[in-house]
GUVOVO-279305 format. One record per residue (C-alpha): z, y, x; residue in one letter. Coordinates in Angstrom, 3 decimals. Layout:
        Z        Y        X code
        Z        Y        X    A
...
// end
This chain:
        Z        Y        X code
   -7.640  -15.755   34.255    M
   -6.118  -12.515   34.942    G
   -2.628  -13.098   33.584    G
   -0.401  -13.707   30.667    Q
    1.392  -11.435   28.093    M
    3.673  -12.608   25.422    S
    2.688  -16.315   26.153    G
   -1.134  -15.618   25.822    H
   -3.747  -15.576   28.443    V
   -6.016  -12.813   29.265    F
   -9.127  -12.293   31.609    C
   -8.766   -9.936   34.777    F
  -10.422   -7.078   32.866    G
   -8.979   -7.347   29.661    C
   -5.614   -8.071   31.146    F
   -5.818   -4.606   33.478    D
   -6.909   -2.772   30.318    G
   -4.083   -4.130   28.304    L
   -1.537   -3.106   31.070    Q
   -2.990    0.204   30.806    R
   -2.460    0.499   26.958    K
    0.863   -0.779   27.311    K
    1.920    2.607   29.132    L
    0.807    4.570   26.242    T
    1.358    2.531   23.081    H
    4.892    1.907   21.660    P
    3.905   -1.417   20.140    V
    3.865   -3.099   23.742    F
    7.420   -2.083   24.295    E
    8.423   -4.544   21.760    K
    6.571   -7.440   23.361    L
    8.353   -9.310   26.121    E
    5.675   -9.541   28.926    P
    5.240  -12.601   30.951    K
    3.051  -11.405   33.711    I
    1.357  -13.823   36.237    S
   -1.669  -12.322   38.350    R
   -1.728  -15.115   40.691    E
   -3.688  -18.318   39.917    P
   -1.199  -21.532   39.736    P
   -0.903  -23.083   43.123    S
   -2.490  -26.521   43.188    R
   -1.019  -29.078   45.731    E
   -3.913  -31.484   47.044    V
   -2.977  -35.128   47.416    R
   -5.011  -37.546   49.476    R
   -5.413  -40.893   47.778    P
   -3.906  -43.889   49.445    S
   -6.237  -46.463   47.542    K
  -10.051  -46.360   47.016    P
  -10.930  -44.673   43.842    I
  -12.308  -46.801   41.155    V
  -14.841  -45.187   38.870    P
  -13.623  -44.641   35.315    V
  -15.300  -43.205   32.240    A
  -14.985  -39.657   32.330    P
  -12.279  -38.343   30.039    A
  -12.780  -35.642   27.660    A
  -12.502  -32.335   28.705    E
   -9.407  -30.364   27.353    P
  -10.384  -27.235   25.171    P
  -10.593  -24.066   27.562    R
   -8.100  -21.281   27.049    R
  -10.305  -18.294   26.437    R
   -9.259  -14.766   26.720    C
   -7.902  -13.193   23.492    W
   -9.969  -10.151   23.954    C
  -13.410  -11.483   24.800    C
  -13.670  -14.970   23.053    R
  -16.233  -15.242   20.455    R
  -16.266  -19.020   19.708    A
  -13.483  -21.071   18.498    R
  -12.456  -24.701   20.055    R
  -14.539  -27.085   17.742    V
  -16.657  -30.020   18.242    S
  -20.280  -29.286   19.130    K
  -21.453  -31.748   16.727    S
  -20.035  -29.909   13.607    S
  -19.434  -26.121   12.744    S
  -16.467  -27.051   10.659    I
  -13.499  -24.789   11.869    G
  -15.545  -21.702   13.154    A
  -14.754  -18.424   11.826    Y
  -15.794  -14.918   12.148    S
  -13.483  -12.779   14.259    C
  -13.660   -9.126   14.821    E
  -13.594   -8.051   18.558    D
  -12.433  -11.467   19.669    G
   -8.968  -10.933   18.465    V
   -6.848  -13.968   17.668    A
   -5.768  -14.775   14.217    C
   -2.604  -17.035   13.850    P
   -2.969  -17.500    9.938    T
   -6.441  -18.592   10.492    L
   -5.603  -21.140   13.344    D
   -3.224  -22.888   11.239    V
   -5.947  -23.815    8.575    L
   -7.077  -27.377    8.487    D
  -10.737  -28.623    8.601    A
  -11.329  -28.566    4.704    E
   -9.641  -25.201    4.481    Q
  -11.907  -23.719    7.270    R
  -15.030  -25.125    5.906    Q
  -13.902  -23.357    2.493    M
  -13.998  -19.945    4.363    V
  -17.100  -20.510    6.044    Q
  -18.721  -21.519    2.633    L
  -17.338  -18.403    1.174    M
  -18.658  -16.341    4.064    R
  -22.173  -17.711    3.673    S
  -22.276  -17.148   -0.162    R
  -21.296  -13.327    0.379    V
  -22.579  -12.250    3.654    Q
  -26.268  -10.980    2.187    K
  -25.202   -9.166   -0.560    E
  -21.814   -7.490    0.452    W
  -20.640   -5.756    3.666    P
  -19.448   -7.893    6.617    K
  -15.848   -8.628    6.249    R
  -13.121  -10.573    8.602    H
  -12.487  -14.040    7.363    D
   -9.122  -13.091    6.867    L
  -10.385  -11.490    3.595    W
  -11.774  -14.739    2.437    F
   -8.905  -16.735    3.315    K
   -6.302  -14.283    1.485    R
   -8.381  -14.717   -1.645    F
   -8.678  -18.566   -1.341    L
   -4.925  -18.721   -0.769    A
   -4.365  -16.417   -3.763    H
   -6.489  -18.651   -6.105    K
   -4.765  -21.882   -4.698    K
   -7.905  -22.844   -2.553    W
  -10.193  -23.188   -5.705    N
  -13.296  -21.818   -4.268    L
  -14.975  -20.814   -7.530    E
  -11.949  -18.601   -8.730    K
  -11.763  -17.186   -5.329    A
  -15.418  -16.116   -5.193    M
  -14.795  -14.515   -8.734    A
  -12.048  -12.525   -7.454    A
  -13.696  -11.491   -4.364    Y
  -16.827  -10.454   -5.845    V
  -15.008   -8.356   -8.428    D
  -13.104   -6.631   -5.531    M
  -16.302   -5.953   -3.733    E
  -17.822   -4.481   -6.896    E
  -14.728   -2.105   -7.423    W
  -14.807   -1.163   -3.707    R
  -18.318   -0.088   -4.101    R
  -17.631    1.768   -7.294    K
  -14.782    3.770   -6.043    V
  -16.239    4.028   -2.411    G
  -13.316    2.461   -0.693    A
  -15.054    1.893    2.759    D
  -15.601    6.033    2.893    H
  -12.241    7.324    1.517    I
  -10.569    7.758    4.786    L
  -13.568    9.583    6.446    R
  -13.772   11.836    3.178    E
  -10.093   12.412    3.280    Y
   -8.677   11.832    6.770    P
   -5.540   14.479    6.261    D
   -4.520   12.650    3.124    G
   -4.956   16.033    0.761    R
   -6.532   13.455   -1.894    L
   -4.540   14.593   -4.891    N
   -0.850   15.484   -6.262    S
   -0.299   11.594   -6.756    V
   -0.581   10.306   -3.287    L
    2.610   12.350   -1.610    P
    4.863   11.406   -4.372    V
    3.765    7.522   -4.123    D
    4.269    7.751   -0.234    M
    7.913    8.468   -1.041    T
    8.234    4.996   -2.657    G
    5.944    3.126   -0.382    F
    6.215    4.544    2.938    Y
    4.675    2.609    6.276    P
    7.521    3.099    8.534    Y
    7.333    1.271   11.736    S
    6.229   -1.968   13.524    V
    8.658   -4.952   13.786    D
    8.931   -7.088   17.294    K
    6.224   -9.418   16.348    T
    3.709   -6.561   15.547    G
    3.895   -6.652   11.666    R
    3.944   -3.463    9.598    L
    7.429   -2.318    8.144    V
    7.192   -0.692    5.047    I
   10.047    1.211    3.447    W
    9.841    0.850   -0.423    M
   11.991    2.711   -2.751    R
   12.321    2.317   -6.701    T
   14.374    4.281   -9.118    G
   14.135    7.653   -7.201    H
   11.296    9.011   -9.520    V
   11.978    8.834  -13.388    P
   11.001    5.788  -15.076    W
    8.560    7.544  -17.366    W
    6.162    8.434  -14.209    R
    3.463    6.225  -15.436    S
    3.243    7.739  -18.873    L
    2.689   11.111  -17.237    F
    0.428   10.471  -14.314    E
   -3.387   10.185  -14.857    R
   -4.548    6.460  -14.296    T
   -7.530    7.604  -12.102    D
   -5.585    9.666   -9.627    E
   -2.824    6.990   -9.472    A
   -5.569    4.133   -8.665    L
   -7.389    6.753   -6.078    R
   -3.949    7.253   -4.328    A
   -3.171    3.603   -3.811    Q
   -6.566    3.013   -2.531    L
   -6.258    5.632    0.055    W
   -2.817    4.059    1.046    A
   -4.047    0.556    1.028    G
   -7.101    1.460    3.361    E
   -4.994    3.602    5.601    W
   -2.599    0.490    5.946    I
   -5.445   -1.851    6.654    Y
   -6.918    0.455    9.271    A
   -3.474    0.542   11.120    Q
   -3.477   -3.146   11.083    Q
   -6.818   -3.422   12.582    A
   -5.861   -0.892   15.323    Q
   -2.751   -2.850   16.190    L
   -4.958   -5.946   16.196    A
   -7.134   -4.497   19.169    K
   -4.019   -3.437   20.695    L
   -1.884   -6.282   20.748    T
   -4.694   -9.124   20.659    G
   -3.127  -10.457   17.398    V
   -4.195   -9.995   13.883    W
   -1.016   -9.546   11.821    R
   -2.556   -8.747    8.461    E
    0.615   -9.190    6.510    R
    3.541   -6.617    6.293    A
    7.428   -6.923    5.873    V
    8.370   -4.764    2.778    V
   12.057   -3.265    2.829    L
   12.888   -2.666   -0.889    V
   15.617    0.111   -1.095    D
   17.426   -0.297   -4.601    L
   20.095    2.177   -3.808    S
   18.552    4.777   -6.362    D
   17.902    2.110   -9.116    L
   20.672    2.790  -11.894    D
   21.153    1.375  -15.541    F
   19.678    4.426  -17.129    N
   16.349    3.749  -15.305    Y
   16.546    0.113  -16.245    F
   17.196    0.946  -19.735    Q
   14.437    3.373  -20.072    G
   11.744    0.965  -18.718    L
   12.756   -2.020  -20.333    S
   12.869   -0.340  -23.752    S
    9.320    1.232  -23.261    C
    6.587   -1.115  -23.420    S
    4.050    1.625  -23.019    R
    5.406    2.668  -19.818    A
    5.332   -0.886  -18.565    R
    1.857   -1.386  -19.649    R
    0.624    1.748  -18.221    R
    2.404    0.960  -14.799    G
    0.698   -2.552  -14.555    A
   -2.319   -0.647  -15.225    Q
   -2.034    1.691  -12.371    Q
   -2.122   -0.485   -9.585    T
   -4.585   -1.854   -7.007    T
   -2.558   -4.995   -5.929    A
   -5.059   -7.497   -7.374    Q
   -7.721   -6.362   -4.758    Y
   -5.316   -6.728   -1.807    Y
   -3.859  -10.200   -2.223    P
   -1.687  -11.886    0.385    G
   -0.760   -8.711    2.357    V
    3.022   -9.135    2.214    V
    4.776  -11.706    4.492    D
    8.215  -11.231    3.513    K
   10.381   -8.813    1.340    A
   14.120   -7.804    1.911    Y
   16.023   -6.340   -1.146    L
   18.645   -4.059    0.118    L
   21.416   -2.074   -1.709    H
   20.876   -3.682   -5.233    A
   23.276   -2.375   -8.117    P
   25.614   -4.798   -9.712    G
   23.609   -5.554  -12.576    F
   20.372   -6.476  -10.703    A
   22.328   -8.922   -8.099    T
   23.905  -10.795  -11.363    R
   20.591  -11.043  -13.156    A
   17.878  -11.747  -10.622    W
   15.157  -11.623  -13.712    S
   16.011   -7.836  -14.291    V
   14.176   -6.866  -11.164    L
   10.859   -7.975  -12.614    K
   10.850   -4.701  -14.384    Y
   10.535   -3.031  -11.138    F
    8.973   -5.272   -8.898    L
    5.731   -7.386   -8.915    S
    5.857  -10.914   -9.363    E
    4.266  -11.830   -5.998    K
    6.703   -9.728   -4.259    L
    9.493  -11.398   -6.077    M
    8.198  -14.737   -4.652    D
    8.711  -13.671   -1.220    K
   11.907  -11.439   -1.826    A
   15.227  -12.410   -0.229    Q
   18.443  -10.433   -1.359    M
   20.383   -8.769    1.431    V
   23.927   -8.095    0.421    S
   26.374   -9.633    3.029    S
   26.923   -8.364    6.632    E
   25.512  -11.527    8.169    D
   22.259  -11.372    5.761    E
   21.936   -7.819    7.365    V
   22.177   -9.047   10.942    Q
   19.703  -11.953   10.112    Q
   17.326   -9.330    8.922    M
   17.700   -7.209   11.862    L
   17.132  -10.089   14.325    E
   13.992  -11.006   12.244    D
   12.616   -7.218   12.620    L
   14.530   -5.467   15.365    G
   17.224   -3.018   14.587    A
   15.108   -0.226   16.338    A
   12.303   -0.737   13.496    N
   14.726   -0.413   10.498    V
   16.050    2.870    9.108    P
   19.689    3.603    9.393    R
   20.169    3.720    5.657    S
   19.062    0.326    5.534    L
   21.436   -0.971    8.420    G
   19.104   -0.336   11.439    G
   19.295    2.213   14.428    S
   15.646    3.908   13.521    S
   16.347    7.794   12.867    A
   12.803    8.643   12.261    H
    9.406    6.674   11.133    P
    7.541    5.502   14.259    E
    4.095    5.547   12.580    L
    1.984    8.750   12.497    Q
    0.565    9.586    9.065    L
   -1.354   12.827    8.214    P
    0.989   15.629    8.337    A
    1.022   16.125    4.653    E
    2.379   12.795    4.093    L
    4.834   12.414    7.068    M
    8.389   11.908    5.741    M
   10.396   15.213    6.151    P
   13.216   15.479    8.293    K
   15.415   16.274    5.512    K
   14.009   13.608    3.103    G
   11.981   13.678    0.241    W
   14.319   15.714   -2.424    A
   12.155   19.113   -2.303    D
    8.850   17.336   -2.592    L
   10.112   15.303   -5.565    L
   11.608   18.349   -7.283    E
    8.371   20.446   -7.064    S
    6.507   17.437   -8.588    W
    8.781   16.731  -11.275    K
    7.512   17.846  -14.590    P
    9.634   19.256  -17.272    R
   11.514   17.048  -19.994    E
   11.434   18.839  -23.209    I
   12.892   17.544  -26.576    S
   10.967   18.682  -29.565    I
   13.177   18.542  -32.833    P
   11.965   17.022  -35.905    A
   10.147   19.390  -38.421    R
    9.670   22.161  -35.669    S
    7.024   23.616  -33.079    T
    7.562   24.196  -29.676    H
    5.908   27.096  -27.895    H
    5.130   27.943  -24.285    E
    3.700   31.591  -22.735    I
    2.052   31.517  -19.543    L
    0.948   34.735  -18.078    V
   -2.194   34.554  -15.557    A
   -3.136   37.551  -13.424    P
   -6.389   36.001  -12.800    G
   -7.877   32.720  -11.636    G
   -7.198   29.858  -13.646    S
   -4.174   28.017  -15.559    V
   -3.913   24.105  -15.882    S
   -1.838   21.977  -18.031    W
   -0.826   18.259  -18.248    Q
    1.311   16.662  -20.482    W
    2.411   13.429  -22.305    A
    4.707   12.189  -25.061    L
    6.702    9.036  -24.299    V
    5.655    8.121  -27.573    G
    4.371    8.795  -30.979    S
    1.979   11.751  -31.677    S
    1.655   15.389  -32.218    I
   -0.686   18.263  -32.776    T
   -1.570   20.713  -29.633    F
   -3.469   23.662  -29.376    Q
   -4.165   26.378  -26.611    V
   -4.795   30.038  -27.278    Q
   -5.546   33.062  -24.878    R
   -4.778   36.648  -25.353    Q
   -5.995   39.340  -23.076    T
   -4.333   43.053  -22.822    G
   -6.383   44.355  -25.403    T
   -4.883   42.154  -28.142    G
   -7.989   40.023  -28.643    A
   -7.067   36.508  -29.300    S
   -9.440   33.447  -28.562    E
   -8.764   29.891  -29.369    M
   -9.119   27.833  -26.186    V
   -8.424   24.476  -27.695    L
   -8.601   23.812  -31.524    Q
   -5.396   22.210  -32.937    P
   -5.805   18.388  -32.169    T
   -3.549   15.618  -33.151    E
   -2.911   13.647  -29.826    C
   -1.597   10.092  -30.159    H
    0.488    8.256  -27.577    F
    0.895    4.523  -28.984    H
   -0.631    2.289  -26.274    D
   -2.350    3.099  -22.999    L
   -3.490    6.718  -23.836    E
   -3.978    8.943  -20.921    E
   -1.836   12.219  -20.645    P
   -3.472   15.298  -21.824    I
   -4.712   17.748  -19.128    F
   -7.278   20.768  -18.861    G
   -7.816   23.968  -17.079    R
   -8.989   27.527  -18.537    A
  -10.238   30.485  -16.550    M
   -8.670   34.019  -16.808    A
  -11.147   36.572  -15.214    Q
   -8.423   39.163  -15.962    K
   -4.683   39.431  -16.721    P
   -4.445   36.947  -19.652    T
   -1.592   35.411  -21.814    E
   -1.985   31.592  -22.672    F
    0.030   30.460  -25.658    H
    0.693   26.670  -25.867    F
    2.072   25.090  -28.966    S
    3.102   21.350  -30.039    W
    3.400   21.233  -33.750    D
    6.016   18.601  -34.825    N
    6.725   20.269  -38.230    S
    5.030   17.175  -40.143    A
    7.356   14.443  -38.567    S
   10.702   13.166  -39.273    H
   11.363   12.106  -35.910    W
   12.029   14.222  -32.639    S
    9.565   13.871  -29.617    K
   10.087   13.719  -25.640    K
    7.570   15.935  -24.296    L
    6.801   15.572  -20.265    L
    5.020   18.870  -19.194    L
    3.553   20.847  -16.244    R
    1.926   24.099  -16.542    L
    0.670   25.765  -13.260    E
   -1.256   29.006  -12.598    V
   -3.873   29.061   -9.671    S
   -4.800   32.600   -8.144    S
   -8.336   31.053   -7.451    T
  -10.823   29.171   -9.802    G
  -10.036   25.843   -8.306    N
   -7.654   23.304  -10.262    S
   -4.412   23.082   -8.684    P
// end
């Protein structure tokens, strides 16, 4: 063998390659190298008595190089325990499986390998563990995932949008779920925030754009884990989530807890069911008093699976324990660590600004307008040319909406006939676009004259100088 690094054996070729990568990749700076280039010395002892022939003992399993091994230490008479491993990289979460569990992974792989793309066995293991090792349920969930991936083009989205310019939802999503660094054991560290955007965001965002943004983020994170696995020789498919609750206040909790429509739409705008078992541990930091006193309150903001792995961090001893686990250099300063900037390099459009996310969130935030009962709200937008776009929603109830345009000659044209729009359950926001070949005034109106109740309108109007939608 060529040498050891972090307690693992490598052949000469792979060992020298990893040494070269170590000089250029920051991940290796966190791993304690234990280097031994020389083979261990062996002292030859001559027997003082005649050698008595004995039955040969079973040869101990050979230690294979992590980078070039393709087979697992299994019995020649049985294939139970063998698993598919990309590029010969070690998989600790698969190594700990017992024979029955490995057989289920192998059986699941054999069932899907002809119809669906080739996947790492970690995918099958995650679905089996998620369904409590029920093979039929895991198969059903896995097939649903593959059908969804084929439908939305999940395997190609990073090639189509390598710069992250997907839609307006993705940058805002990154402010609340940001891949920040890699801890000292090779796990991704994700900085998650809640309460920094209005509680009604799920009512305003389009579900198709929200799901597409989460798809891009999920695939990018998986691609980073695969790259780290090739560099370090170990698959760490689970991440650590630092949940920052410093922006969570009682008004946010009150709004979300009292609006079931917002909660239902929020549950609909997630791809978590297609990425099971990707969180290893979650630390909850800076929780407000009402949340620390009532753990059940947090279920309104965090998923059930995340809460199962969550640990509240409130005392100084708990902070130090977290830093010991992750490494202070991998945790943001605002959360108790020593890191001033993110370590991972996202596309430039999605990188965390040095001054924070305030400007981005301010430019994204739609207007909140209260429309009194028995009244009509009007908006006028002047477009010198190009196009205008609109997107709006009500927190609840219904209202009549129409759009007109008026050119410089005074001629008026109905762009959208008066339409009653309802927002009672999972209805999508209203959005559209109209062209303006020359300077044009667009008149928008929301008629609430037939209602005894006031309405809360969430509105964004935009003008584009080109014919493309903003």
